[in-house]
C-alpha positions in Angstrom: 5.7 9.6 -2.5 4.7 11.0 0.9 1.0 10.3 0.1 1.8 6.7 -0.7 3.8 6.2 2.6 1.0 7.7 4.6 -1.6 5.5 2.8 0.3 2.3 3.2 1.5 3.1 6.7 5.2 2.9 5.7 5.9 5.9 7.9 4.5 4.2 11.0 6.7 2.0 13.2 5.8 0.1 16.4 8.7 -0.2 18.7 8.7 -3.1 21.2 10.8 -2.5 24.4 12.1 -5.5 26.4 9.8 -4.3 29.2 6.8 -4.9 27.0 5.7 -1.3 26.5 4.8 -0.9 22.8 4.9 2.7 21.5 3.5 3.9 18.1 5.6 6.5 16.3 4.7 8.4 13.2 7.6 10.3 11.6 7.2 12.7 8.8 8.3 11.1 5.6 11.4 13.2 5.1 12.6 12.4 8.6 12.1 8.6 8.0 14.2 9.0 4.8 16.9 10.9 6.7 17.0 8.2 9.4 17.3 5.5 6.8 20.2 7.2 5.1 22.0 8.0 8.3 22.0 4.4 9.6 25.3 2.5 9.4 25.5 0.2 6.5 28.3 -2.0 7.9 26.1 -4.0 10.2 26.5 -7.6 10.9 23.5 -9.9 10.3 21.9 -11.4 13.4 21.4 -15.2 13.3 17.9 -16.2 14.3 15.6 -19.2 14.7 11.9 -18.6 13.7 9.2 -21.1 14.5 5.5 -21.2 15.3 3.3 -22.6 18.0 -0.4 -22.9 17.9 -0.8 -19.3 19.1 2.3 -17.4 18.2 5.4 -16.9 16.0 8.6 -17.2 18.1 11.9 -15.6 17.1 15.0 -16.6 19.1 18.6 -15.3 18.8 21.8 -15.6 20.8 22.9 -12.1 21.7 25.3 -12.7 24.5 27.1 -9.5 25.6 24.3 -7.2 24.5 22.4 -5.2 27.1 18.6 -4.9 26.8 18.8 -1.2 26.4 21.0 -1.7 23.4 18.4 -3.6 21.5 15.6 -2.1 19.3 12.8 -4.4 18.2 10.2 -3.0 15.8 7.4 -4.1 13.7 6.5 -2.2 10.6 3.6 -3.5 8.7 4.4 -7.2 8.3 8.2 -6.9 8.9 10.0 -7.6 12.2 13.3 -5.9 12.7 15.8 -6.5 15.5 18.7 -4.1 15.8 21.4 -3.7 18.4 25.0 -3.2 19.1 27.6 -5.3 20.9 30.4 -3.2 22.3 33.9 -4.4 23.3 34.9 -2.9 26.6 38.7 -3.0 26.0 40.7 -1.8 23.0 42.9 -4.6 21.5 45.1 -3.8 18.5 44.8 -6.2 15.6 48.3 -7.5 15.8 47.7 -8.9 19.2 44.9 -11.2 18.0 45.5 -14.9 17.4 41.9 -15.4 16.3 39.0 -13.0 16.0 35.8 -14.7 15.3 33.3 -12.9 17.5 31.3 -10.0 15.9 31.5 -6.6 17.6 29.5 -3.6 16.5 26.1 -3.0 15.1 23.9 -5.8 13.9 20.3 -6.2 12.6 17.9 -8.7 11.1 14.6 -8.2 9.4 12.1 -10.8 8.5 8.7 -10.8 6.9 6.2 -12.3 9.3 4.3 -15.2 7.7 1.0 -14.4 9.5 -0.6 -11.3 11.0 0.3 -10.7 14.6 -1.1 -8.7 17.5 1.4 -5.9 17.8 0.1 -4.7 21.1 0.7 -8.2 22.7 4.4 -8.8 21.5 6.7 -9.8 24.3 10.5 -9.9 24.3 12.8 -11.4 27.0 16.5 -12.1 27.4 17.6 -15.2 29.4 21.1 -16.6 29.5 22.1 -14.5 26.5 19.2 -15.7 24.3 16.6 -13.2 23.0 13.1 -14.5 22.6 10.5 -12.5 20.8 7.0 -14.0 21.0 4.5 -12.5 18.5 0.9 -13.7 19.2 -1.0 -14.6 16.1 -4.0 -12.5 15.2 -7.3 -14.3 14.9 -7.9 -15.2 11.3 -11.4 -14.9 10.0 -13.1 -17.8 8.4 -13.7 -17.6 4.7 -17.1 -16.2 3.9 -19.0 -16.7 0.7 -20.6 -13.7 -0.9 -23.6 -14.2 -3.1 -23.9 -11.9 -6.1 -27.3 -10.1 -6.5 -28.9 -9.8 -9.9 
């Protein structure tokens, strides 16, 4: 299994920081498995909009109340993952709530990217509580015909 992960790049992860500094990490396969199993499974799902422009795929999400340092954006092969945590500053007991509709705690969302992107050019910004991740499309090569020699 470790050979397969190394061959396919499943143990490689590119993290994108809000300050646009990509960093490549390669973890040993057993560490990647341990990280996967230690993650919290009671995460909320992040609502997103995904659209394309001529040159990029754009992912937007409302993440009001989340600090940039509490967000992890990563690209692993053709999958984009956004993870974060929204923390409530004060402690309120359940009996004191009239309504509780806001989600507090860990959240994540993963999507398969529809086209190949330039991982070293990805930009992420937060403005007025809206996260925008811009993933520039990689140049696609034109189809080339190959002639068979006899």
